[in-house]
N, C-alpha and C positions, 0 to 999 in steps of 0.2 A: 276278684267278684268276689263279695260280698256273702257269706250262707246265706240263703234265703231264707230268714223264719214268717215270712210272710206278713213284713212293715215296710211293707211298700207303701208309694202315694202315685197317680196313671196322674200326669200332668201333662195336656198342649199347652203347647206358646203359638198362641193367638198369631203372632208377626209370621209365623213362619208357615201356618197355614193357610195349603193352599181352600180349599176346601171343595174336594177329591172326594175327598167320601168313601174313602175302601174305609178309613176307621175303622166307622162304625157299621156297617156293611154287610163288613167282614164279624167282625163280633157285637152284635147289636142288647145283648144284655150286658156290654160294659162299656156302650156310649149311644146318645141318642144326639140327636141335630137343632139348633135350631132355625130357625127360617130363611136364615142366607145361607143355608147348609153347612156348619161349620161346626167342626163340633162341644160338646157336652157332653160331662164329666157326670150326672148325678151323682156320682158314692168314689170318690175317686179314691177310698182305703179300697186297699187289692191284700186279699188275705192267702194264703197253702190251696183254697180253693179256685182262686180266679185269677190265682199269678203265671197262667201259663193262656189261656186267652189273651189275657191283657199281655202275652208278651208277642202271640198275634198280633192284636192291633196294633205296639208299637212298627216288629218283622213290617206291616203290610206298609207303611208311610212315607209314600215317596219323596215329600218334603223334611225327612226326621222333625215332625212339630214333634210326633209321640215324648212320654219320658220313663219309666219306672224308675221311680226316686225316695232310695229306701228311708225312713222316718230317721232313724237316728241320726242318718248324715245330711249334708246336705251335695252329697257330690249324687250327680243320676249315675243310675249305668244306661251307659248309650249301647245300641247295637254292635254284632261287628259285622 
């Protein structure tokens, strides 16, 4: 896993998402929801001050529909 330089993007896979709402229920400061209850990420850029909350949101997703992707690579960081 690369070092955290604060250059990540939080992405949602809408085909994997089942709309449970756990991500935006856990971290509403990072994730909103649309009219159908699916997550919307207003600012997908994740920096040092939001990396831990973003990891929390990724960790609670039962469908594994959220990923933190380093902006410098195309390889996502998956939960372990």
